[in-house]
DRENTOR-945622 format. One record per residue: residue number from 1; chain; z, x, y of N, C-alpha, C, O in turn; residue in three letters. Coordinates in steps of 0.1 Angstrom, whole numbers, plus 5000, padded with zeros to 4 digits. Example, Ala and Ser with C-alpha at 12.3 -4.5 7.8 and 13.67 -1.06 7.14 Angstrom:
2
<nuse 1,A,<5078,5132,4943>,<5078,5123,4955>,<5078,5132,4967>,<5085,5142,4967>,ALA>
<nuse 2,A,<5071,5128,4978>,<5071,5137,4989>,<5079,5129,5000>,<5080,5134,5011>,SER>
//
This chain:
88
<nuse 1,A,<7228,6448,4766>,<7218,6453,4758>,<7206,6458,4766>,<7202,6452,4776>,MET>
<nuse 2,A,<7200,6468,4764>,<7189,6476,4771>,<7176,6466,4768>,<7172,6463,4756>,MET>
<nuse 3,A,<7169,6463,4779>,<7155,6456,4778>,<7145,6465,4773>,<7143,6477,4778>,GLU>
<nuse 4,A,<7136,6460,4763>,<7126,6467,4757>,<7114,6461,4761>,<7114,6449,4761>,GLN>
<nuse 5,A,<7103,6467,4764>,<7090,6461,4769>,<7079,6468,4761>,<7077,6480,4760>,ILE>
<nuse 6,A,<7071,6459,4754>,<7059,6464,4745>,<7048,6464,4756>,<7046,6454,4763>,PHE>
<nuse 7,A,<7040,6477,4756>,<7030,6478,4765>,<7018,6481,4756>,<7019,6489,4747>,ILE>
<nuse 8,A,<7007,6474,4758>,<6994,6477,4751>,<6986,6487,4760>,<6979,6495,4753>,ASP>
<nuse 9,A,<6986,6488,4772>,<6981,6499,4780>,<6987,6501,4796>,<6994,6492,4801>,SER>
<nuse 10,A,<6983,6510,4800>,<6987,6514,4815>,<6973,6513,4823>,<6963,6517,4819>,ILE>
<nuse 11,A,<6975,6507,4835>,<6964,6508,4845>,<6968,6507,4857>,<6979,6504,4860>,SER>
<nuse 12,A,<6957,6511,4866>,<6958,6511,4881>,<6970,6520,4884>,<6980,6516,4891>,ASN>
<nuse 13,A,<6969,6532,4880>,<6978,6543,4885>,<6975,6546,4899>,<6964,6549,4903>,VAL>
<nuse 14,A,<6985,6547,4906>,<6984,6550,4921>,<6997,6555,4927>,<7008,6554,4921>,ARG>
<nuse 15,A,<6994,6562,4939>,<7005,6568,4946>,<7007,6558,4959>,<6998,6555,4966>,MET>
<nuse 16,A,<7019,6555,4961>,<7023,6547,4971>,<7037,6551,4978>,<7047,6550,4972>,VAL>
<nuse 17,A,<7035,6555,4990>,<7047,6561,4997>,<7055,6569,4990>,<7068,6568,4990>,VAL>
<nuse 18,A,<7049,6580,4984>,<7058,6590,4976>,<7062,6586,4963>,<7069,6594,4956>,GLY>
<nuse 19,A,<7058,6575,4957>,<7061,6571,4944>,<7048,6568,4935>,<7037,6563,4939>,THR>
<nuse 20,A,<7050,6571,4923>,<7037,6569,4914>,<7040,6555,4908>,<7050,6552,4902>,ILE>
<nuse 21,A,<7030,6546,4909>,<7031,6533,4903>,<7021,6530,4894>,<7010,6534,4896>,ARG>
<nuse 22,A,<7023,6524,4884>,<7013,6520,4872>,<7017,6506,4868>,<7029,6502,4869>,MET>
<nuse 23,A,<7006,6500,4864>,<7008,6485,4858>,<7008,6487,4843>,<7001,6494,4836>,ASP>
<nuse 24,A,<7018,6480,4838>,<7020,6479,4823>,<7014,6466,4818>,<7018,6455,4822>,ALA>
<nuse 25,A,<7004,6467,4809>,<6995,6456,4806>,<6997,6452,4791>,<7000,6460,4783>,MET>
<nuse 26,A,<6996,6439,4789>,<6996,6434,4776>,<6983,6427,4773>,<6976,6421,4782>,ASN>
<nuse 27,A,<6978,6427,4759>,<6967,6419,4755>,<6973,6405,4753>,<6982,6402,4745>,ILE>
<nuse 28,A,<6965,6395,4760>,<6970,6383,4758>,<6960,6372,4751>,<6963,6360,4749>,THR>
<nuse 29,A,<6948,6379,4746>,<6937,6371,4740>,<6924,6378,4741>,<6922,6390,4744>,GLY>
<nuse 30,A,<6915,6370,4738>,<6901,6374,4739>,<6892,6364,4742>,<6893,6352,4738>,GLN>
<nuse 31,A,<6881,6369,4749>,<6872,6359,4756>,<6862,6356,4745>,<6862,6363,4735>,THR>
<nuse 32,A,<6853,6345,4747>,<6842,6342,4739>,<6833,6352,4734>,<6828,6352,4723>,ASP>
<nuse 33,A,<6830,6362,4745>,<6822,6374,4742>,<6830,6385,4736>,<6825,6396,4737>,ASP>
<nuse 34,A,<6842,6384,4731>,<6850,6393,4723>,<6856,6404,4732>,<6859,6415,4727>,LYS>
<nuse 35,A,<6857,6401,4745>,<6864,6411,4753>,<6878,6408,4755>,<6882,6397,4758>,LYS>
<nuse 36,A,<6886,6418,4754>,<6901,6416,4754>,<6905,6411,4768>,<6901,6416,4778>,LEU>
<nuse 37,A,<6913,6401,4769>,<6921,6397,4780>,<6934,6404,4782>,<6942,6404,4772>,GLN>
<nuse 38,A,<6937,6409,4793>,<6950,6416,4795>,<6956,6411,4808>,<6950,6407,4817>,VAL>
<nuse 39,A,<6970,6411,4807>,<6978,6407,4818>,<6988,6416,4822>,<6995,6423,4814>,GLU>
<nuse 40,A,<6990,6417,4834>,<7001,6426,4840>,<7015,6422,4836>,<7019,6411,4840>,LYS>
<nuse 41,A,<7021,6429,4827>,<7035,6425,4821>,<7047,6431,4833>,<7056,6424,4836>,ARG>
<nuse 42,A,<7044,6444,4837>,<7054,6450,4845>,<7048,6461,4854>,<7037,6465,4851>,ALA>
<nuse 43,A,<7055,6466,4864>,<7050,6476,4870>,<7062,6488,4871>,<7074,6487,4874>,GLU>
<nuse 44,A,<7056,6500,4868>,<7064,6512,4864>,<7064,6520,4877>,<7053,6523,4882>,ILE>
<nuse 45,A,<7074,6523,4883>,<7075,6532,4894>,<7084,6544,4891>,<7095,6543,4885>,LEU>
<nuse 46,A,<7078,6556,4896>,<7086,6569,4894>,<7083,6578,4905>,<7073,6577,4912>,MET>
<nuse 47,A,<7092,6588,4907>,<7089,6598,4916>,<7079,6609,4908>,<7078,6609,4896>,THR>
<nuse 48,A,<7072,6617,4916>,<7063,6626,4911>,<7071,6636,4900>,<7066,6639,4889>,PRO>
<nuse 49,A,<7083,6640,4905>,<7090,6649,4895>,<7093,6640,4882>,<7091,6645,4871>,ALA>
<nuse 50,A,<7097,6630,4881>,<7098,6622,4869>,<7084,6619,4861>,<7083,6619,4849>,ALA>
<nuse 51,A,<7075,6617,4869>,<7060,6615,4862>,<7057,6628,4855>,<7053,6628,4843>,PHE>
<nuse 52,A,<7060,6639,4863>,<7057,6652,4856>,<7065,6655,4843>,<7060,6661,4833>,SER>
<nuse 53,A,<7077,6651,4843>,<7087,6653,4832>,<7080,6642,4820>,<7080,6647,4809>,GLN>
<nuse 54,A,<7076,6631,4823>,<7072,6621,4813>,<7058,6628,4808>,<7057,6628,4796>,VAL>
<nuse 55,A,<7049,6632,4817>,<7036,6638,4811>,<7039,6649,4802>,<7032,6649,4792>,LEU>
<nuse 56,A,<7048,6659,4805>,<7052,6670,4796>,<7057,6663,4782>,<7053,6668,4771>,ARG>
<nuse 57,A,<7067,6653,4782>,<7071,6648,4771>,<7059,6641,4762>,<7058,6643,4750>,THR>
<nuse 58,A,<7050,6635,4768>,<7040,6629,4762>,<7030,6639,4756>,<7024,6638,4745>,PHE>
<nuse 59,A,<7029,6650,4763>,<7019,6660,4757>,<7026,6667,4744>,<7019,6669,4734>,GLN>
<nuse 60,A,<7041,6669,4745>,<7047,6673,4734>,<7046,6665,4723>,<7046,6670,4712>,GLU>
<nuse 61,A,<7047,6652,4725>,<7046,6642,4712>,<7033,6642,4708>,<7030,6641,4696>,VAL>
<nuse 62,A,<7023,6642,4717>,<7009,6643,4712>,<7006,6656,4704>,<6997,6655,4695>,GLU>
<nuse 63,A,<7011,6667,4707>,<7010,6679,4699>,<7016,6677,4684>,<7010,6680,4674>,ASP>
<nuse 64,A,<7028,6670,4684>,<7035,6668,4672>,<7027,6658,4663>,<7025,6661,4651>,LYS>
<nuse 65,A,<7022,6649,4669>,<7014,6638,4662>,<7001,6645,4655>,<6998,6643,4643>,ILE>
<nuse 66,A,<6994,6653,4663>,<6982,6660,4658>,<6986,6670,4647>,<6978,6672,4638>,LYS>
<nuse 67,A,<6997,6677,4648>,<7002,6686,4638>,<7004,6679,4625>,<7001,6685,4615>,LYS>
<nuse 68,A,<7011,6667,4626>,<7014,6659,4615>,<7002,6654,4607>,<7002,6653,4595>,GLN>
<nuse 69,A,<6991,6650,4615>,<6980,6645,4610>,<6971,6655,4604>,<6963,6652,4595>,ALA>
<nuse 70,A,<6971,6668,4609>,<6965,6679,4602>,<6972,6682,4590>,<6966,6684,4579>,GLU>
<nuse 71,A,<6985,6683,4589>,<6992,6685,4576>,<6989,6674,4565>,<6986,6677,4554>,GLN>
<nuse 72,A,<6989,6662,4570>,<6987,6652,4561>,<6972,6653,4556>,<6970,6651,4544>,GLN>
<nuse 73,A,<6962,6656,4564>,<6949,6657,4560>,<6948,6669,4549>,<6941,6668,4539>,ALA>
<nuse 74,A,<6955,6680,4552>,<6954,6692,4543>,<6961,6687,4528>,<6955,6690,4517>,LYS>
<nuse 75,A,<6972,6680,4529>,<6979,6676,4518>,<6970,6666,4509>,<6970,6667,4497>,GLU>
<nuse 76,A,<6965,6658,4517>,<6955,6649,4509>,<6942,6655,4502>,<6936,6651,4492>,SER>
<nuse 77,A,<6939,6666,4510>,<6926,6673,4503>,<6930,6683,4492>,<6922,6687,4484>,GLN>
<nuse 78,A,<6942,6688,4491>,<6947,6697,4482>,<6946,6691,4466>,<6940,6697,4457>,ALA>
<nuse 79,A,<6951,6679,4465>,<6949,6673,4452>,<6933,6672,4446>,<6930,6675,4435>,PRO>
<nuse 80,A,<6926,6668,4457>,<6911,6666,4454>,<6905,6681,4450>,<6899,6682,4439>,ALA>
<nuse 81,A,<6908,6691,4457>,<6904,6705,4455>,<6909,6708,4440>,<6901,6714,4433>,ALA>
<nuse 82,A,<6920,6705,4437>,<6927,6709,4423>,<6920,6702,4412>,<6917,6708,4402>,LYS>
<nuse 83,A,<6916,6690,4415>,<6909,6681,4405>,<6895,6688,4403>,<6891,6689,4392>,ALA>
<nuse 84,A,<6887,6692,4414>,<6874,6697,4413>,<6875,6710,4404>,<6866,6714,4397>,LYS>
<nuse 85,A,<6886,6718,4406>,<6889,6730,4398>,<6890,6729,4384>,<6885,6737,4376>,GLY>
<nuse 86,A,<6897,6718,4380>,<6899,6715,4366>,<6887,6710,4358>,<6886,6711,4345>,LYS>
<nuse 87,A,<6877,6705,4365>,<6865,6699,4359>,<6856,6711,4354>,<6848,6709,4345>,LYS>
<nuse 88,A,<6857,6723,4359>,<6848,6734,4355>,<6850,6737,4340>,<6844,6745,4335>,LYS>
//
C-alpha cells in the first residue's frame, strides 16, 4: 500500500547539490500565546524538472479552484437577484 502523508505547510525550500529540497511540516499544537507549533514531518527532494512540472500542476489546480469559486459565487447571487426582482 502506498504511504500517504498529510502536510499542513511547506517550509525551508532550498537548492542543494542540484536538487530542490523542502520540509513538509505538520501543526502539532499551540503555544500559550496562541502561536502554532509546527514540526518537520518529512523532507521532499526533487529535480528542477520535477519541481517545474509540480509547479505547473499546482497552477492548473489553482486556476480550476478559482473558476469553481467564481461559478459558485455567481450561482449563489442569482437567486438573490431573482428574489429582488419579484419584490417590485
